[in-house]
C-alpha positions in Angstrom: 183.0 14.4 -113.3 179.4 13.5 -112.8 176.8 15.9 -114.3 173.3 16.7 -113.3 172.1 15.3 -116.6 173.8 11.9 -115.7 172.0 12.0 -112.4 168.7 12.2 -114.2 167.8 15.8 -113.8 165.7 17.3 -116.6 167.3 19.8 -118.9 164.7 22.4 -118.0 166.1 22.4 -114.4 169.7 22.2 -115.5 169.3 25.5 -117.4 168.1 27.2 -114.2 170.9 25.5 -112.2 173.5 26.8 -114.7 172.2 30.3 -114.4 172.6 30.1 -110.6 176.2 28.8 -111.1 175.3 25.3 -109.8 177.4 23.3 -112.3 179.0 20.4 -110.7 177.0 18.1 -108.3 178.2 17.8 -104.7 178.8 14.5 -103.1 175.4 14.4 -101.4 173.6 15.3 -104.7 175.4 12.5 -106.4 174.5 10.0 -103.7 170.9 11.2 -103.2 169.4 12.4 -106.4 169.3 9.1 -108.5 167.6 7.2 -105.6 165.1 9.9 -104.8 164.2 10.3 -108.5 163.9 6.6 -109.3 162.6 5.3 -105.9 161.4 8.2 -103.9 161.0 6.0 -100.8 162.0 6.8 -97.2 165.5 8.2 -97.0 168.0 9.4 -94.4 170.9 11.7 -95.4 173.5 12.7 -92.9 175.2 15.9 -94.1 176.3 19.2 -92.8 174.9 22.7 -93.7 176.4 24.0 -97.0 176.8 20.6 -98.7 174.0 21.2 -101.3 171.1 19.5 -99.5 168.5 21.8 -100.9 169.2 20.8 -104.5 169.7 17.2 -103.4 166.1 16.9 -102.2 164.5 19.9 -104.0 165.1 18.8 -107.6 163.7 15.2 -107.0 160.8 16.8 -105.0 159.8 19.0 -107.9 159.8 16.0 -110.3 157.0 14.4 -108.2 154.8 17.4 -108.4 152.0 17.5 -110.9 151.7 21.2 -111.9 148.3 20.7 -113.5 146.8 19.9 -110.1 146.1 22.7 -107.7 146.6 20.4 -104.7 149.5 20.7 -102.2 151.6 17.6 -102.9 154.8 18.1 -101.0 155.9 19.5 -97.6 159.3 20.7 -96.4 159.9 21.3 -92.7 162.7 23.5 -91.6 163.8 24.8 -88.1 163.9 28.5 -88.9 162.0 31.0 -91.0 165.3 32.1 -92.7 166.1 28.5 -93.8 162.4 28.1 -94.9 162.6 31.2 -97.0 165.9 30.2 -98.4 164.5 26.7 -99.5 161.4 28.3 -101.0 163.5 30.8 -103.0 165.8 28.0 -104.3 162.8 25.9 -105.4 161.4 29.0 -107.2 164.7 29.5 -109.0 165.0 25.8 -110.1 161.6 26.1 -111.8 162.3 29.2 -113.9 162.2 27.2 -117.2 159.8 24.4 -116.2 156.0 24.3 -115.8 155.1 26.6 -112.9 155.3 24.9 -109.6 154.1 27.1 -106.8 155.8 27.1 -103.4 154.7 28.9 -100.3 156.8 29.5 -97.1 154.9 29.7 -93.8 156.6 30.5 -90.5 156.2 32.2 -87.1 156.7 35.9 -86.6 154.6 36.8 -89.6 150.9 37.6 -89.6 149.1 34.3 -89.9 146.1 35.9 -91.7 148.4 36.9 -94.6 149.8 33.4 -94.8 146.3 31.8 -94.7 145.3 34.1 -97.6 148.4 33.1 -99.6 147.6 29.4 -99.1 144.2 29.9 -100.8 146.1 30.3 -104.0 147.5 27.2 -105.8 150.3 25.9 -103.6 152.1 22.7 -104.7 154.8 22.8 -102.1 154.6 24.1 -98.6 157.9 25.0 -96.8 157.1 25.5 -93.1 158.5 25.8 -89.6 156.8 23.1 -87.4 155.1 25.5 -85.0 153.4 27.6 -87.6 152.3 24.6 -89.6 150.6 23.0 -86.5 148.8 26.3 -85.9 147.5 26.2 -89.5 146.5 22.6 -89.2 144.6 23.3 -85.9 142.8 26.2 -87.6 141.8 23.8 -90.5 143.1 26.2 -93.1 145.6 24.0 -94.8 144.8 20.8 -96.8 147.6 18.2 -96.6 145.5 15.2 -97.7 147.4 15.0 -101.1 150.9 15.3 -99.6 153.0 12.3 -100.7 156.5 13.5 -99.9 157.7 15.1 -96.6 161.3 16.5 -96.2 162.6 17.1 -92.7 165.6 19.4 -93.2 168.1 19.9 -90.4 166.1 17.5 -88.3 168.5 17.6 -85.4 168.3 21.4 -85.2 164.5 21.2 -85.1 164.7 18.8 -82.2 167.2 21.0 -80.4 164.8 23.9 -80.8 162.1 21.9 -79.1 159.9 21.0 -82.1 159.6 17.2 -81.3 156.0 17.4 -80.4 155.1 19.5 -83.4 156.9 17.2 -85.8 155.1 14.1 -84.5 151.8 16.0 -84.7 152.4 16.8 -88.4 153.6 13.3 -89.3 150.6 11.7 -87.6 148.2 14.1 -89.4 149.3 13.0 -92.9 148.6 9.6 -94.4 150.6 7.5 -96.8 153.7 9.5 -97.5 157.5 9.1 -97.9 159.8 10.8 -95.6 163.2 12.2 -96.7 165.1 13.2 -93.5 168.3 15.2 -93.5 170.4 15.8 -90.4 173.9 16.9 -89.6 174.0 14.6 -86.5 172.0 11.5 -85.4 171.2 12.0 -81.8 168.8 9.6 -79.9 165.7 11.8 -80.7 166.4 11.5 -84.5 166.9 7.8 -84.2 163.5 7.5 -82.6 161.8 9.5 -85.4 163.6 7.2 -88.0 162.5 4.0 -86.3 158.9 5.2 -85.7 158.1 7.0 -89.0 160.4 5.6 -91.6 160.4 2.1 -93.1 163.1 -0.4 -92.1 164.5 -0.4 -95.6 165.0 3.3 -95.8 168.2 4.1 -97.7 170.8 5.8 -95.4 173.7 7.8 -96.8 176.4 9.9 -95.1 178.7 12.6 -96.5 182.2 12.4 -95.0 183.0 15.5 -93.0 186.3 16.0 -95.0 184.3 16.8 -98.1 181.8 19.4 -96.7 183.9 22.5 -96.8 183.7 24.7 -99.9 187.0 24.5 -101.8 186.7 28.3 -102.7 187.2 29.3 -99.0 190.7 30.5 -98.0 191.2 29.6 -94.4 193.4 31.8 -92.3 194.3 32.4 -88.6 195.8 35.2 -86.7 197.5 34.8 -83.4 196.2 37.4 -80.9 195.3 37.6 -77.3 191.7 38.4 -76.3 192.5 42.0 -75.4 194.0 42.5 -78.8 191.1 41.2 -80.9 189.0 44.4 -81.3 192.1 46.2 -82.7 192.9 43.2 -85.0 189.3 43.1 -86.2 189.3 46.8 -87.0 192.5 46.4 -89.0 191.1 43.5 -90.9 187.8 45.4 -91.6 189.8 48.4 -92.9 191.6 46.1 -95.3 188.3 44.8 -96.6 187.1 48.3 -97.7 183.4 48.1 -98.6 183.3 44.3 -98.6 180.6 42.7 -96.3 180.9 39.8 -94.0 179.8 38.1 -90.8 181.8 38.1 -87.5 180.9 35.2 -85.2 180.9 35.2 -81.4 180.0 32.3 -79.0 177.5 34.1 -76.8 174.8 36.7 -77.3 176.4 39.0 -74.7 179.7 39.0 -76.6 177.9 39.6 -79.9 176.1 42.7 -78.4 179.3 44.1 -76.8 181.4 43.6 -80.0 178.7 45.3 -82.2 178.7 48.3 -79.9 182.5 48.5 -80.0 182.5 48.5 -83.8 179.7 51.0 -84.0 181.7 53.3 -81.7 184.5 53.2 -84.3 182.0 54.2 -87.1 181.7 50.7 -88.6 178.3 50.1 -90.0 177.4 47.2 -87.8 174.5 45.4 -86.1 174.1 42.0 -84.3 171.7 39.0 -84.3 171.4 36.8 -81.3 168.8 34.8 -79.3 167.4 37.8 -77.4 166.1 39.5 -80.5 162.3 39.4 -81.3 161.6 38.2 -84.8 160.7 41.7 -86.1 164.0 43.0 -84.7 165.9 40.2 -86.4 164.1 40.9 -89.6 165.0 44.6 -89.4 168.7 43.8 -88.9 168.7 41.3 -91.8 167.0 43.8 -94.1 169.6 46.4 -93.3 172.4 43.9 -94.0 170.9 42.7 -97.3 170.3 46.3 -98.6 173.9 47.3 -97.6 172.8 49.7 -94.8 175.2 47.8 -92.6 178.5 46.3 -93.7 179.3 43.9 -90.8 176.9 41.5 -89.1 177.9 40.2 -85.7 176.2 36.9 -85.0 176.0 33.9 -82.7 176.0 30.4 -84.2 172.3 29.5 -83.5 171.1 33.0 -84.6 173.0 32.6 -87.9 171.1 29.5 -89.0 169.5 30.0 -92.4 171.4 33.3 -93.2 171.3 33.6 -97.0 173.0 36.8 -98.1 174.8 36.9 -101.4 178.3 38.2 -102.1 179.8 37.9 -98.6 183.5 38.3 -98.9 184.6 37.0 -95.5 183.7 35.3 -92.2 185.6 36.1 -89.0 185.7 33.7 -86.1 186.2 36.4 -83.4 185.9 33.5 -81.0 186.6 30.0 -82.2 183.6 27.6 -82.2 183.9 24.5 -80.0 182.2 22.2 -82.5 183.3 21.1 -85.9 179.9 21.5 -87.4 179.8 25.2 -86.3 183.0 25.9 -88.1 181.6 24.4 -91.2 178.4 26.3 -91.0 180.1 29.6 -90.2 182.6 29.3 -93.1 179.9 28.3 -95.5 178.4 31.8 -95.3 181.1 33.0 -97.7 182.3 31.8 -101.1 178.8 31.0 -102.4 177.8 30.6 -106.1 181.3 29.9 -107.3 182.9 33.0 -105.7 185.9 33.0 -103.4 185.9 34.0 -99.8 188.0 34.3 -96.6 187.5 32.5 -93.3 189.7 34.2 -90.7 190.0 32.8 -87.1 191.4 34.8 -84.2 193.4 32.4 -82.1 195.3 32.5 -78.8 198.2 30.1 -78.1 196.1 27.5 -76.3 193.6 27.4 -79.1 196.2 26.4 -81.8 195.2 22.8 -81.2 191.7 23.6 -82.5 193.2 24.8 -85.8 195.1 21.6 -86.1 191.9 19.7 -85.2 189.9 21.5 -87.9 192.6 20.9 -90.5 192.7 17.1 -89.8 188.9 16.5 -89.6 187.8 18.8 -92.4 190.8 18.1 -94.8 191.6 21.8 -95.1 194.7 23.9 -94.4 195.0 27.2 -92.6 197.4 30.0 -93.5 198.9 31.9 -90.6 198.8 35.7 -91.2 200.5 38.4 -89.3 
């Protein structure tokens, strides 16, 4: 087994990792960390959500920061505020026993004046959504002249959300930097960014899909027709007692309808989907994190960046039609070394999807009755 010490990570960071139950490096960390620590040059990593990307780029990124300087020296771009907040929180945790390295997360949906005020303090690393950072650049209230490392996390998701123009504006604004790009897929738009902004000798690595699913997740499926699913879900939730989890639907309409059905049965529930304003979404997530609601019904896109500890289960009320979505959904549970359940509701024609997931992800499903 490779250790973080063998990868070159300082003991001051390893102590913090151990406290957060991050003991054994994942494949992407093993492949990425030594290069980023020793070379730090342009880099492309293809890996799914939940593979340990934040530590893979976060730990080397911190090693390049001079804590004695009050300049912003590194930038991380993320598609959603939730993912940005999650990254900033992880960087803060890693530095518990090291020299203080200050990270600030900036994103839309929050008062910009407050964020501007926060940036007046020493900020070594900025984690930002592209739209908000461009706004700050245009207002001339953020100084990126000393930035030498830029991370593009979930780059394909940023493109799919329409941030291509903002990303190019940011990259054109900063001079003489290395780019570390992470993406689950490599569509044409990502290839264009790589060819235009990264050097030809950029190291490229890929994590095989069969290795991306957390081994602590118990995968199950239940055969039931669509008109039986609400009853089946109620029975499952009853068996879970006070445990909390996320139920996934494909569309925002289905998520809204299901949440109302569960509420009518006195289940503490709410939903997040694309129609919610940011303040409405924040309200739901606060309620979920402080245990005011027990079940969160979500669509795939809306669930990007969800970071809630101690979730016992994930339910695929409707199976996803993409492999990456199954990986992302399941990765909401069994975090920090804990175990969790991923339960799929399946009709007879959908059984082939279970076999597909098993083969592609190197996992096995247990049928329950």
